N, C-alpha and C positions, 0 to 999 in steps of 0.2 A: 893147016890141016894135019900135017904130020905130027905137030905137037899135040894137038887134040887127040889124035888117034893113039898117041903114046901114053895118055892118062889111063890109069887102071881104076875102075869103079869097084867099091866093096861089094862083096857078095851078099845075097839076101840073108844068109845065116848069120853073117857078122852083124848085119843091121839089126836083126831081131835080138841078138844078145846085148847090143848096146841099149836098145830101148828097155830091156828088162832091168838094166842097172840104174836107170833114172829114178824109179820109186825108192830103191834101196838107199840111194844117196840122199833123197829128200827126207826119208825116215831118220837117217843118221843125223841129219842137221836138226830135225825136230827134237830128237832125243838129247842131243847135245845142249839145245836151248833149255829143255826141262831140267836137266841136271844143274845147269847154271842158276835157274830160278830157285831150286831147292836150296841152294847154298846161300841165297840172300838172307839177311837177318829178319826175325819176326817183327811185324809192325807193332808199335806201342800205342796204347790208348791213354789219353790224359784224363785223370780222375782226381777227385778230391776225397779225402778220408777224414774220419773222426775216430777218436779212441773210446773204448768202452770204459766207463767210469762207474764208481759206486756213489750213490746219493740216496737221499730220502725222497721217495715219491709219494705224493698224496693222491688218493683216489677221490675224484670230485664228480659231482653231478652238475651239469650246466643246464640252464633254462632261461627263457625270456620271462620277464616279470614287469609289473606296473607298480609304481609307488603310490602309497596311500598314507594319509596322516595318522599319527598315533591315536588321536581322538578328533571327532568332528561333530558339530552341533548345528543343525539347520533350525534356527529358532523361529517358531511360528507363534503368533499371538493367539490367545484364547478368546479374545473379543474382536469384533470388527469396529474399527474407529480410524479416523484420519491420523496420520503421523504428525505429532505436534513438533518434535525436535529430535535430533540425534546428538549424542555426546561423543561419538567416535566416527572415524572415516575408514574407508577401505584401506587395509594394510596396517591399521592401528593395532598395537599390542594391548591385550586386555587380560584381566585377571578374573578368576571365579568370583561371582557375586557382583561384579562391577555393573553399574547402570549404563546401558547402551542406547536406549531410546525411550521416549515418552509419547504415549498416545493421548488424544483428546479425552479428558476425564471429568469435566465439570459436572455432568449429570450424575456420574458415579460418586463423585465427592459429596454431592447434595444428598443422594440416597444413603450414603454411609452416615452422614450427620443425622439424618432423620431417624434411622434405625438405632443410632447411638443414644439419642434422647429417649426412645421407647425402652431401650434396655435399662437405662438409669431409672426410669419410672418403675419398671418391673422390680428392680432391686429394692427400691424404697417400699413398695407394696409388700414385698416378701418380708422385709425386716419388720414392718408394722404388724403383719399377721402373726409372725412368730413371737413378737415381744408384747403384744396387746393382752389385756385381761380376758376372762371368759365372756362369751356373748351373754345376752339377756336371758336366754333360755337356760343356760347353764347356771346363771345366778338364781333364777327361780327354783330350779331343781335342787340347788344347794340349800336354799332356804327351807324347802319342804323337808329335806332330809334332816336338817337341824331341828325343825319343829317336831318331827316324829321322834327324834332322839329324846327331846325334853319330855314329851308325853310318855314315852316308855320309862324314863327315869322316875316320873311322878307315880305312874301306875305301880312300878315295882316297890316303891316306898310305901304306898298305900296297902299293897298286898302284904308286905312284911309286918306292918303295924297291926293289921286285922288278924294276921295269923297269930301274933303274940296274944291279942285279946281273946281269940278263940281258944287258945291253949289254957288261958286263965279262967275260961268259962264265962267271960264277960260279953261275948259276941256270938250270935247264932251262926250256924253253919251256912246259912243262906247268904249272909253278907260276905263271908270268906270266898265262897264260890263266885260271887259276882265280881269281887276284886280280881280273882284269878282270870276270869274272862276278859276283863278290861286290860290286864297286863298282856294277855296273849294277842289281843287285837292291836295294841300299841306296838308290840314287837313285830308283828306282820307288816304293819304300816311303815315302820322304820326300815325294815329290810327291803320292802318294795321301793321306797324313796331312794335308798342308797344304791340299789341296782340301777335305777333310772339315772341317777346322777353319774355313776361310773360309766355307764354306756354313753351318755352325752359327752363326757370328758374324752373318753377314748375315741369315739367315732368323730365327734365334732372337731377336735384338734387335728386328728390325722387327715381328714378330708380337706380341712382348711389349709393345712400346710401343703398337701399335695397339689391343691389348686394354685397356691402361690408359687410353688416350685415349677409347675408346668408353665405358668405365665412367664416366669423368669427365664426358663430354658428356651421358650419360643422367642422371646425378645433377644436373647443372647445369640441364638442361631441366625436370626435375620440380620443382626448387627455384624456378625462374623462373615456372613455371606456377602453383605455390602462391602465390607473391608476387603474381602478377597477379590471381588470384581474391580474395586479401585486399584488393588495391587497389580492386577493383570494389565493395567494400562502402563505400567513401568516394566520395561524389558531389561532383564539382567542376564549376564553371561553365565552359563552353567559350568564352563571349563576355562582353564588358562589357554591362551593361544593368540591367534591373529585373526582379524576380521578379513575374510576373503571375498565376501559378497555383500552388497547392500543395494538391492535392486530398486527400492522406492525412494522418492524424494519427499521432504517435508510437505505436508498438505495432501499427499496422495492417500487413498484409502487402503488400510491394511486389513486383509480378510483372514478369517479363521482358516487355518490349514495351509495358508500360503506363506513360505519362508520370508521373514522380514530381514534377517541377517544370517550369515553363515560364519561360524568361528571354527578354526582348525588349530589343533595343537601339533605343530611340526617340529617340536624340540627333538622328536625322534620320528622316523618314517618306517613304514612297513612295506616291504616288497612282496607282493602276492603272485605266486607262480602256480601253474598247473603242470604236473609232470606225470609220466607213466607210473603205474603201480609198481612195476618191477624196480624202478629207481627209487621210488619213495620208500620202499621197504628197507633200504640201506640207510635212510636218514633218521636222525633222532633229535628231539628237542634239546637245545643247548649246544649243538655242534656249531663249529665256526663256518662262516660263509663270507664271501666278498661280493660287492656290487660294482660292476663296471658301468659308469654313468657317462653318457655323451657329454663332451665338453670338459670333462675332468681328467687330468693326466693320471692320477693315482686311483686305484680301486678303493672303495669304502668298505671297512670291515664291519661285520655284523654277526648275529647269531640267529639260529633257527628257533622260533618261538612257538610255532604251531605246525604240526603235521596232521592234517585232517584224518579222523578215524574212518571216514566214509568216502566213497567215490562220488564224484560229480555225476549225476545221472545223465547229463547231456553229453559230456565228453569222456566219461569213464576214466577220468584222471583224478589225481589226488592234489588238493590245494595245500601249498606249503607257504608259510610266512617267514620272512627273514627281517628282523628288526635291527636298525642301525641308528646311532646317534647323529643328530643334525644340528650341532651348536651354532653353525654359521648360516643356517637356513638356505644353503646352496642346493640342497636336494628338494625338488619341487614335486608335490603330489601330481600324479598323472603322467610322470615321465616314464618312458620305457627303459628298462635297464637289463643288463645281462648278469645273471646270478651264477656263482660258482660255489657249490656247497660241498664241504668236506665230509667224506664218509669214513675214510681210514687213512693212516699214514704207514708206509712201508719203509723202515730204515734199512740202510746198507743194500739197496737194490741195485742191480746192474742196469744201466740205462744207456741208450744210444738214441741218436736222432731218428724220428719216425720216418724221415725221408730215405733211410737206408733199407727199410723193410719192403720186400716185394712179394707178390703172390707167386708161388711155385706150382709145380705139377701136382695133380691130385689134391688140390686144395691146401697144400702145405705152405708155410711161410718161410721165406729164405732171405739171406743177406749175402752180399758178395764180400768175402773176407780177403784182405790183403795179406798174401803169404810172404815168407822170407825170401822166396824166389822172385819177388816182384810180379807175381801173377795173381789174378783174381780167382778165388776158389769159392764156389757156391756152397753155402752151409745152411742146413735146415735148422730153424730156431723155433722156440715156443715163447710167445709174447704174453705179457700180463697187462698191468694197468698203464694207461696212457695219460700223460699230463702235458697239455700244451703241445709243443713240438717234439717231445721226448716220449719214449716208450720203454717199459720194463722188459727185460729179457730174462726168462725163467730157465731156459736150457739152450745150449748150443754155443755160447760164448763165455769168455772169461775176462777178467779185468786186464786191460792193456792191449787187447785185440784191437786191430784197426779195421773198420768197416768202410766200404766205398759209398760215398754219397752221390754226387753228381757223376753221371756217366755209367752208373751201374745198371740201368734199365736196358734189357736186351743184350747185355754183355755176355759173350760165351764163356763157359767155364775154362779156366786155365789160360785166359788171355793175358798177355804181357801188358802191364800198365805202367804208367809214369805218374807219380804223385805231383800235383801242382799245388803251389801255395796260393790261396785266394788273394785277389787284389785287395789292397787296403781301401776301406770305404771312408770317404771324407766326412767325418762326424763333426768337424769344426772344433774339436777339443783334444784330439790326441790320436793314438795309434788305433789301427783296426784290429779286429779279432780274427784269427784264422780258424777254420772249421776243425782243425785237428787239436784244438785246445779246450780244456775245461768243459767238456760235455757232461752234464749231469751234476755240476757243482751246486751247492746249496746257498741260499740267501741267508742273511743274519737271522731270519725267522725259521730257518730249517726247511724252507720249501724249495723244491727243485726249480732252478732257474731255466727258463726257456732259452734256447739258442738264439743268438741274434742273426 
């Protein structure tokens, strides 16, 4: 008890001062921790970069298209008859004018033979009419004219002799006048006979020849019509190509207007696409184009052959044709392909991977540029033509600048970064390509090569 009584308790003032010092100590500890944290090194963000290179960029228009043959003929017969035989099969290669099929034609052959005989008979009749002598009426008219001529000659001689006698005073005037009347009558009779004869010759020969010519033409027309009907029973190919369809079998009825065979010329193919009017305005006939065909590793080169001058009223688009050679017949009509049509080429353009371009504030376009201080700096750029995975830079960058690819999205400005080398991809044949190499290089054809 004495010991306990001897302990001295702190006063209330001292206790209050001690309690006030506790927050101060805590604040000092917190401030010391903050200063320590500020002295820690800045965190680094791992990124991949690519260099700005110069290359030739091609502005292209892409579109979906469907392949069509260069030429196509759905051959329909002009007569209805059973199929007698075929000379080709589906897939056969044919040439223009080649016989493909024969229809039953015995009745047509008989009709052609009958009309051929009638034509020959009309020819013989025509030759007989044109080469024969004058008809009986013409002969009689000719005889009358000749008789009138003789009477006229006799009367003129009689009149002349009487005129001589009258002048000598050996013949009265009355006999001379009578001779003159006889001569006048004979002359009138001769002229009448001659006009009759000339009319018969002119009219009779012309009408007879016209009748013979009409009969000959009629017989010839019937014969040629029968020959044409017979020829319709033989089906020939109008183009070079391949037989792609042969729906009927021998013995089945071929009907007028129903295709009997289909022949396609696929030595070249035409890809038909419908594209917006704004893009079609940049295309021109003769420009280069490529087709990406399913199942083929390499694109097929072609050229634009048609840019329609009018819009499709249903889709308000422009139809464009791209024609390409098809020597191996690997391009099949009906296949859907992807077209890439060249509009213009821009040499010595600055190009970077499109993955480096990001939308910025107020609709601007930005990239994250790797600075010499190993920090990412946001730079506003103006872009141009895009080709594949690469895009043209018009303003904001220069050759040799390094732009950040992966890791750039959402990266704050002036963030410290660390450049990583991409891991090699096992291609089975050699080294991998890193993303900081040869961006925007050109192929042997001068086209910008897409990054792998």
